SERO-4910 file (N, C-alpha, C, O; in steps of 0.05 Angstrom, whole numbers):
BEGIN
 pado doro    nc1    nc2    nc3   cac1   cac2   cac3    cc1    cc2    cc3    oc1    oc2    oc3
  Met    A     17    -24      0      0      0      0     17     25      0     12     44    -14
  Gly    A     39     25     16     56     48     17     49     68     38     27     67     49
  Asp    A     67     86     43     63    107     63     44    128     52     49    138     30
  Pro    A     23    134     67      4    155     56     16    183     54      5    200     40
  Lys    A     39    187     68     52    213     66     65    217     38     71    239     30
  Phe    A     71    195     25     84    196     -1     68    181    -21     74    158    -29
  Pro    A     46    194    -31     28    180    -50     42    177    -77     62    189    -83
  Arg    A     31    159    -93     42    154   -119     38    178   -137     18    192   -136
  Arg    A     58    183   -154     57    206   -172     33    203   -191     29    182   -203
  Ser    A     18    225   -195     -6    224   -211     -2    234   -239    -22    241   -253
  Tyr    A     23    236   -249     28    246   -276     53    233   -287     69    222   -272
  Asp    A     55    234   -313     79    223   -327     95    246   -338     84    265   -350
  Thr    A    121    245   -334    139    266   -344    145    260   -374    141    238   -383
  Pro    A    154    280   -389    161    276   -417    183    256   -420    200    253   -402
  Ser    A    183    242   -442    203    221   -447    231    233   -451    251    220   -444
  His    A    233    257   -461    259    271   -465    257    298   -452    239    313   -458
  Pro    A    276    305   -435    274    331   -420    280    355   -437    271    377   -430
  Trp    A    296    353   -458    305    376   -473    295    375   -502    308    364   -520
  Gln    A    271    386   -506    259    388   -532    248    416   -535    229    424   -522
  Gly    A    261    432   -553    255    460   -554    226    467   -560    214    483   -547
  Glu    A    215    453   -581    188    459   -589    168    452   -567    149    466   -562
  Arg    A    172    429   -553    154    421   -532    156    440   -508    135    448   -497
  Ile    A    180    448   -501    183    467   -478    170    493   -484    158    505   -467
  Lys    A    173    503   -509    161    528   -516    130    526   -515    117    545   -505
  Ala    A    119    504   -526     90    501   -525     79    498   -496     58    509   -490
  Glu    A     94    484   -479     86    482   -451     87    509   -437     70    515   -420
  His    A    107    525   -443    109    551   -431     85    569   -439     75    584   -422
  Ile    A     77    567   -464     54    583   -473     29    575   -459     13    592   -450
  Leu    A     24    549   -456      0    539   -442      0    547   -413    -21    554   -402
  Cys    A     23    545   -399     25    552   -371     18    582   -367      5    589   -348
  Lys    A     28    598   -386     23    627   -383     -6    633   -390    -18    651   -377
  Glu    A    -18    619   -410    -45    625   -418    -65    617   -397    -85    632   -392
  Phe    A    -61    595   -384    -81    585   -364    -73    590   -335    -86    581   -317
  Gly    A    -50    605   -331    -43    612   -304    -34    589   -287    -41    589   -263
  Leu    A    -21    569   -298    -12    546   -283     12    553   -265     29    569   -273
  Lys    A     14    540   -242     36    545   -224     62    534   -235     82    548   -235
  Asn    A     61    510   -246     85    497   -257     76    477   -278     52    474   -283
  Lys    A     94    464   -290     88    445   -311     77    419   -301     66    402   -317
  Lys    A     78    414   -275     66    390   -264     36    390   -269     24    369   -274
  Glu    A     23    413   -266     -6    414   -270    -12    409   -300    -33    397   -306
  Leu    A      5    418   -318      1    412   -346      5    382   -352    -10    370   -367
  Trp    A     25    370   -339     30    342   -343      7    324   -332      2    303   -343
  Lys    A     -5    334   -311    -28    319   -300    -51    318   -320    -64    297   -324
  Ala    A    -56    341   -333    -78    342   -353    -71    324   -377    -88    310   -387
  Lys    A    -46    324   -385    -38    307   -408    -40    278   -400    -47    261   -417
  Thr    A    -34    271   -375    -36    243   -367    -65    234   -367    -71    211   -375
  Ile    A    -84    251   -358   -112    244   -358   -122    239   -387   -135    219   -392
  Leu    A   -114    257   -405   -122    253   -433   -109    228   -445   -121    215   -462
  Arg    A    -84    223   -438    -70    199   -448    -85    174   -439    -87    155   -455
  Asp    A    -95    173   -415   -110    150   -405   -136    147   -421   -144    125   -428
  Phe    A   -150    170   -427   -174    168   -443   -169    158   -471   -184    141   -481
  Arg    A   -147    167   -483   -141    158   -510   -134    128   -510   -142    113   -528
  Lys    A   -118    120   -490   -111     91   -489   -136     74   -486   -138     53   -499
  Gln    A   -154     82   -468   -179     67   -465   -195     67   -491   -208     47   -497
  Ser    A   -196     89   -505   -211     90   -530   -199     72   -551   -213     58   -565
  Arg    A   -172     71   -554   -160     53   -573   -165     23   -566   -170      7   -584
  Asp    A   -164     17   -540   -169    -11   -532   -198    -19   -538   -203    -41   -547
  Leu    A   -216      0   -533   -244     -7   -538   -250    -10   -568   -266    -27   -576
  Gln    A   -237      6   -585   -240      3   -614   -231    -24   -623   -243    -37   -640
  Ala    A   -208    -33   -612   -199    -60   -619   -218    -82   -610   -222   -102   -624
  Arg    A   -229    -79   -587   -248    -99   -576   -274    -98   -590   -288   -119   -593
  Leu    A   -283    -75   -600   -308    -73   -615   -306    -87   -642   -326    -96   -653
  Arg    A   -282    -88   -653   -279   -100   -680   -284   -130   -679   -293   -143   -698
  Ile    A   -279   -142   -655   -284   -171   -653   -312   -177   -642   -319   -200   -636
  Gly    A   -328   -156   -638   -356   -159   -629   -359   -166   -600   -378   -180   -593
  Glu    A   -343   -155   -583   -345   -161   -554   -368   -144   -542   -369   -119   -547
  Glu    A   -385   -156   -528   -409   -142   -516   -401   -124   -493   -412   -102   -490
  Gln    A   -382   -133   -477   -374   -116   -455   -361    -90   -464   -363    -69   -451
  Ala    A   -348    -91   -487   -335    -66   -498   -356    -45   -505   -351    -22   -502
  Lys    A   -380    -54   -514   -401    -35   -520   -410    -20   -495   -415      4   -495
  Ile    A   -412    -35   -473   -421    -22   -448   -399     -3   -438   -406     20   -429
  Glu    A   -374    -11   -439   -353      7   -431   -350     31   -449   -342     53   -440
  Thr    A   -356     28   -474   -356     51   -493   -376     72   -485   -371     96   -484
  Gln    A   -401     63   -479   -421     81   -470   -414     95   -444   -420    119   -441
  Asn    A   -402     80   -426   -394     92   -400   -372    113   -405   -372    134   -392
  Leu    A   -353    108   -423   -332    127   -428   -343    153   -441   -335    175   -432
  Leu    A   -360    150   -460   -371    173   -473   -389    189   -454   -390    213   -455
  Arg    A   -404    175   -437   -420    188   -418   -403    203   -397   -410    225   -389
  Ser    A   -381    191   -389   -363    205   -370   -351    230   -382   -350    251   -369
  Cys    A   -342    228   -408   -331    252   -421   -353    274   -424   -347    298   -423
  Gly    A   -377    265   -429   -399    284   -431   -405    298   -405   -410    322   -405
  Arg    A   -405    283   -383   -410    296   -357   -388    315   -349   -393    335   -335
  Met    A   -363    309   -358   -341    327   -352   -341    352   -370   -326    371   -365
  Gly    A   -358    352   -390   -359    375   -408   -338    374   -430   -334    394   -445
  Leu    A   -324    352   -434   -304    350   -455   -317    344   -482   -307    352   -503
  Leu    A   -340    330   -482   -354    323   -506   -384    328   -503   -393    330   -480
  Pro    A   -399    331   -524   -428    333   -522   -440    308   -509   -427    286   -510
  Met    A   -463    310   -499   -475    287   -485   -485    266   -505   -487    243   -498
  Glu    A   -491    274   -530   -501    255   -549   -487    259   -576   -476    280   -582
  Gly    A   -487    237   -591   -476    238   -618   -446    238   -620   -435    247   -639
  Thr    A   -433    226   -600   -403    225   -600   -394    196   -604   -409    177   -599
  Thr    A   -370    193   -614   -358    167   -618   -330    166   -605   -321    185   -593
  Leu    A   -318    143   -607   -291    140   -595   -270    156   -610   -250    164   -598
  Asp    A   -275    162   -635   -256    180   -650   -256    208   -638   -236    221   -640
  Asp    A   -279    217   -627   -279    243   -615   -262    244   -590   -250    264   -583
  Val    A   -260    221   -576   -243    220   -552   -214    222   -561   -198    235   -547
  Leu    A   -207    209   -583   -179    211   -593   -172    239   -602   -149    247   -602
  Gly    A   -192    255   -609   -188    282   -619   -187    303   -597   -184    327   -603
  Leu    A   -189    295   -572   -188    315   -550   -160    326   -547   -140    312   -551
  Ser    A   -158    352   -541   -132    365   -538   -128    373   -509   -147    371   -492
  Thr    A   -104    381   -503    -98    389   -475   -113    414   -467   -121    416   -444
  Glu    A   -118    432   -486   -133    456   -480   -162    450   -472   -173    464   -455
  Ser    A   -174    429   -484   -201    422   -477   -204    414   -448   -224    419   -435
  Leu    A   -183    401   -437   -185    393   -408   -177    417   -390   -189    420   -369
  Leu    A   -158    433   -399   -151    456   -383   -173    476   -381   -175    491   -361
  Asn    A   -191    477   -401   -214    495   -400   -235    486   -379   -252    502   -372
  Arg    A   -233    462   -369   -252    452   -349   -242    456   -321   -256    450   -302
  Arg    A   -218    467   -317   -208    473   -291   -223    496   -278   -232    514   -292
  Leu    A   -226    495   -252   -241    516   -238   -228    543   -242   -242    563   -245
  Gln    A   -202    544   -242   -188    569   -245   -194    582   -272   -199    606   -274
  Thr    A   -195    566   -293   -201    577   -320   -230    586   -322   -235    607   -333
  Val    A   -248    571   -311   -277    578   -313   -283    603   -297   -299    620   -305
  Val    A   -270    606   -274   -274    631   -258   -264    655   -273   -277    676   -273
  Tyr    A   -242    652   -287   -232    675   -303   -250    680   -327   -255    703   -334
  Arg    A   -260    659   -341   -276    663   -365   -304    674   -357   -316    688   -374
  Lys    A   -313    669   -333   -340    679   -325   -338    708   -316   -359    721   -311
  Gly    A   -314    720   -314   -311    747   -306   -310    752   -276   -312    775   -267
  Leu    A   -307    731   -260   -305    734   -232   -277    744   -223   -274    753   -201
  Ala    A   -258    741   -241   -231    751   -236   -221    765   -262   -230    759   -284
  Val    A   -201    783   -259   -192    798   -281   -168    784   -295   -160    793   -317
  Ser    A   -157    763   -284   -135    749   -296   -135    720   -285   -146    715   -264
  Pro    A   -122    702   -299   -120    674   -289   -105    672   -263   -112    656   -245
  Asn    A    -85    689   -259    -70    688   -234    -86    698   -211    -84    688   -188
  Gln    A   -103    719   -216   -120    728   -194   -142    708   -188   -149    704   -165
  Ala    A   -152    694   -208   -171    672   -203   -159    650   -186   -172    640   -168
  Arg    A   -134    644   -190   -120    624   -174   -118    633   -145   -123    618   -126
  Gln    A   -111    658   -142   -108    669   -114   -135    669   -100   -136    662    -76
  Met    A   -156    677   -114   -183    678   -101   -192    650    -93   -204    647    -72
  Ile    A   -186    630   -109   -194    603   -102   -178    593    -78   -190    580    -60
  Phe    A   -152    598    -77   -136    590    -55   -145    603    -29   -144    590     -8
  His    A   -154    628    -30   -162    642     -6   -191    637      2   -201    648     21
  Gly    A   -205    619    -13   -232    611     -5   -253    631    -13   -274    632      0
  His    A   -250    646    -34   -270    666    -43   -289    655    -63   -308    669    -71
  Val    A   -285    630    -73   -302    619    -94   -316    594    -83   -304    578    -69
  Ala    A   -341    591    -91   -357    569    -82   -370    556   -107   -377    570   -126
  Val    A   -373    529   -106   -386    514   -127   -410    500   -115   -407    483    -98
  Asp    A   -433    508   -125   -459    497   -115   -461    502    -85   -470    484    -70
  Gly    A   -453    526    -75   -455    532    -47   -433    520    -30   -434    523     -5
  Arg    A   -413    506    -41   -392    493    -26   -365    506    -33   -358    508    -57
  Lys    A   -350    514    -13   -325    527    -18   -305    507    -29   -301    485    -18
  Val    A   -291    515    -51   -271    498    -64   -245    514    -65   -245    537    -75
  Thr    A   -224    503    -55   -198    516    -54   -177    502    -72   -153    505    -67
  Ile    A   -186    488    -92   -168    473   -110   -170    486   -137   -191    482   -150
  Pro    A   -150    500   -147   -153    512   -174   -155    492   -196   -168    497   -217
  Gly    A   -144    468   -193   -145    447   -214   -169    429   -212   -170    409   -225
  Tyr    A   -189    437   -196   -214    421   -194   -228    420   -221   -234    441   -232
  Leu    A   -233    396   -231   -247    393   -257   -277    395   -253   -289    378   -239
  Leu    A   -289    414   -266   -317    419   -262   -333    400   -280   -326    394   -302
  Ala    A   -356    391   -269   -375    376   -284   -392    396   -300   -393    420   -295
  Arg    A   -407    385   -320   -423    402   -337   -445    416   -321   -451    439   -326
  Asn    A   -457    402   -301   -478    415   -286   -468    433   -263   -485    446   -250
  Glu    A   -442    434   -259   -432    452   -238   -422    479   -249   -417    497   -233
  Glu    A   -421    481   -275   -409    506   -286   -426    530   -280   -415    552   -276
  Glu    A   -452    527   -280   -470    550   -276   -473    557   -246   -485    578   -240
  Ser    A   -463    540   -228   -467    545   -200   -442    557   -187   -439    557   -162
  Ile    A   -423    568   -203   -399    581   -192   -406    609   -183   -415    625   -200
  Thr    A   -401    615   -158   -407    642   -147   -385    649   -127   -367    632   -121
  Tyr    A   -387    673   -117   -369    680    -94   -379    667    -69   -403    662    -66
  Asn    A   -361    660    -52   -368    648    -26   -384    669    -10   -378    693    -10
  Leu    A   -404    659      5   -422    677     19   -407    693     41   -415    715     47
  Ser    A   -386    681     52   -370    695     73   -348    712     61   -332    723     76
  Ser    A   -347    714     35   -325    729     22   -333    759     19   -357    765     15
  Pro    A   -314    777     22   -321    806     17   -327    812    -12   -338    834    -18
  Phe    A   -321    794    -30   -327    798    -58   -357    797    -64   -366    805    -86
  Thr    A   -373    788    -45   -402    788    -50   -414    816    -50   -436    819    -60
  Ser    A   -400    835    -39   -410    863    -39   -407    875    -66   -386    873    -79
  Glu    A   -429    888    -75   -428    901   -101   -409    925   -102   -401    934   -123
  Leu    A   -402    936    -79   -385    959    -77   -356    952    -74   -339    969    -71
  His    A   -350    926    -76   -322    918    -74   -306    929    -98   -317    929   -120
  Pro    A   -282    939    -94   -267    950   -117   -264    932   -141   -265    941   -164
  Leu    A   -261    906   -136   -259    887   -158   -285    885   -173   -284    884   -198
  Arg    A   -307    885   -160   -333    883   -173   -338    908   -190   -352    906   -210
  Val    A   -328    931   -181   -332    956   -196   -314    957   -220   -323    966   -242
  Glu    A   -289    948   -218   -270    951   -239   -270    927   -258   -259    930   -280
  Ala    A   -282    905   -251   -282    881   -268   -294    886   -296   -283    878   -316
  Pro    A   -318    899   -298   -329    904   -325   -311    921   -342   -308    916   -366
  Lys    A   -298    941   -330   -279    957   -346   -255    941   -356   -246    945   -378
  Val    A   -246    923   -339   -223    906   -347   -231    887   -369   -216    882   -387
  Met    A   -256    876   -367   -265    858   -388   -268    873   -415   -260    862   -436
  Glu    A   -278    898   -414   -280    913   -439   -253    920   -451   -249    918   -475
  Ala    A   -234    927   -433   -207    932   -443   -194    907   -455   -179    909   -474
  Arg    A   -200    884   -443   -189    859   -453   -200    853   -481   -186    844   -499
  Val    A   -226    858   -485   -238    854   -512   -227    873   -532   -221    865   -555
  Arg    A   -223    898   -524   -211    917   -543   -182    910   -550   -174    913   -573
  Arg    A   -167    900   -530   -140    892   -535   -138    869   -555   -122    868   -573
  Ala    A   -156    849   -550   -157    826   -568   -164    834   -597   -152    824   -616
  Ala    A   -184    852   -599   -191    861   -626   -169    877   -639   -164    874   -663
  Arg    A   -155    893   -623   -132    909   -634   -110    891   -643    -97    895   -664
  Glu    A   -104    870   -628    -82    851   -636    -90    836   -661    -74    831   -678
  Ala    A   -116    828   -663   -125    813   -686   -123    831   -711   -116    821   -733
  Arg    A   -131    856   -708   -129    875   -731   -100    879   -739    -94    881   -763
  Arg    A    -82    881   -720    -54    885   -726    -43    861   -741    -27    863   -759
  Glu    A    -51    837   -732    -41    813   -746    -51    811   -774    -37    803   -792
  Arg    A    -76    819   -778    -87    819   -806    -72    838   -823    -66    832   -846
  Glu    A    -66    862   -813    -51    882   -828    -23    872   -835    -13    877   -857
  Glu    A    -10    858   -816     16    848   -821     16    826   -842     34    824   -859
  Glu    A     -5    809   -842     -8    788   -862    -12    801   -890     -2    791   -910
  Gln    A    -28    822   -891    -33    835   -917     -8    848   -928     -4    849   -952
  Arg    A      9    858   -910     34    870   -919     55    850   -925     77    857   -934
  Gly    A     50    825   -919     69    804   -924     88    799   -901    107    784   -903
  Gly    A     82    811   -877     98    807   -854     92    781   -841     71    769   -846
  Arg    A    110    772   -825    106    746   -812     89    748   -787     78    728   -778
  Gly    A     87    772   -775     70    775   -751     81    762   -727    105    754   -726
  Arg    A     65    760   -707     74    748   -681     78    718   -683     96    707   -670
  Gly    A     61    705   -699     64    676   -700     84    667   -721     85    643   -726
  Gly    A     99    685   -733    118    677   -754    144    666   -744    160    658   -760
  Gly    A    148    667   -717    172    656   -707    196    675   -704    218    666   -700
  Gly    A    192    701   -707    213    720   -704    203    748   -702    180    754   -708
  Lys    A    221    767   -695    214    795   -693    218    808   -720    231    798   -738
  Lys    A    206    832   -722    209    847   -746    237    858   -749    251    861   -729
  Phe    A    245    863   -774    271    874   -778    271    903   -769    253    918   -777
  Pro    A    290    912   -752    289    939   -741    290    960   -763    303    956   -784
  Arg    A    276    982   -758    274   1003   -779    302   1016   -783    309   1022   -806
  Arg    A    317   1019   -762    344   1031   -765    362   1013   -782    377   1022   -799
  Ala    A    360    986   -776    376    968   -792    368    968   -821    384    964   -839
  Thr    A    341    972   -826    332    973   -854    344    996   -868    352    994   -892
  Arg    A    346   1019   -855    358   1043   -868    387   1038   -874    398   1046   -895
  Val    A    401   1024   -855    430   1019   -859    433   1000   -883    451   1004   -900
  Val    A    416    980   -886    418    962   -908    413    976   -934    427    971   -954
  Glu    A    393    994   -935    387   1009   -959    411   1027   -967    417   1030   -990
  Lys    A    423   1039   -947    446   1056   -953    469   1040   -964    483   1050   -982
  Val    A    474   1016   -953    495    999   -964    489    991   -993    507    990  -1010
  Lys    A    464    985   -998    456    978  -1026    461   1001  -1045    472    997  -1067
  Glu    A    454   1025  -1037    459   1049  -1054    489   1052  -1059    498   1059  -1081
  Thr    A    505   1048  -1038    534   1050  -1042    545   1030  -1061    562   1036  -1078
  Val    A    535   1005  -1059    544    984  -1077    535    990  -1106    550    985  -1125
  Asp    A    510   1000  -1109    500   1006  -1136    517   1029  -1149    523   1027  -1173
  Thr    A    524   1049  -1134    539   1072  -1146    568   1064  -1152    580   1076  -1169
  Ser    A    578   1043  -1138    605   1035  -1143    608   1013  -1164    630   1003  -1169
  Glu    A    586   1006  -1178    587    986  -1199    603    998  -1223    600   1021  -1230
  Gly    A    620    982  -1233    637    990  -1255    664   1000  -1246    682   1003  -1263
  Ala    A    667   1006  -1221    692   1016  -1211    711    993  -1206    702    970  -1202
  Asp    A    736    998  -1206    756    977  -1201    758    973  -1171    769    990  -1157
  Leu    A    748    950  -1163    749    944  -1134    772    925  -1129    778    908  -1146
  Pro    A    785    927  -1107    807    909  -1100    797    881  -1098    775    876  -1089
  Glu    A    814    863  -1106    807    834  -1106    810    824  -1077    830    829  -1064
  Val    A    789    811  -1068    789    801  -1040    796    771  -1041    782    756  -1054
  Pro    A    816    762  -1028    823    733  -1028    802    717  -1014    792    725   -993
  Ile    A    795    694  -1025    775    677  -1014    787    656   -996    777    651   -974
  Gly    A    807    643  -1006    819    621   -992    839    631   -971    844    655   -969
  Pro    A    850    613   -955    870    620   -935    895    630   -947    902    622   -969
  Lys    A    909    647   -933    934    659   -943    956    639   -942    961    626   -922
  Glu    A    970    636   -965    992    617   -966   1017    630   -957   1023    653   -965
  Glu    A   1032    616   -942   1058    627   -932   1080    619   -951   1104    626   -947
***
């Protein structure tokens, strides 16, 4: 059984520790969803990995006509539906294989509190949950990684003993303004990206920064100098190493 002080690890680490693309993608997800560290991200990936493994096993068992596999398939799809990962009806095992890490991270209490406008940022939502300011169905929950069921999403409110229940609380007054500013910022960034794509620029998702304007002027000046010096006798530049 083991010592209860040292429970078994509930996540799997990556197979290779140094992979640039994976590290960059994990950093973006941690920043977007306000995760404390990558362990929380690895926990979500482990849960999805178990769902995919179960889906592949059930598909293989359904090919041979096993009756128990049909019952387990319905239970798996019903479980994903209750968690809000898939619709309640009209889903198949292929939909389970198509689940992404973002779909599970969107079901965390921290993310839902931020998306509902109860907090102005994911980090603030995490702090509010830790301090006991958030309740689910009238019950205080202090776990930011709590996975919400579909029927619990509408019952998220401030805790009755929390000062955030007052309409005159500074956060309640400033939250609508922050949400409007967030929408305007997102629209402004989307418009900027469209303009950059129309100009042929790579934009933010192109993998690099724009060429500095000052460096552009320097390059143009060098080109003009080279063009004006065409036809002139230029000294020959040795290419290979100097022979002694």
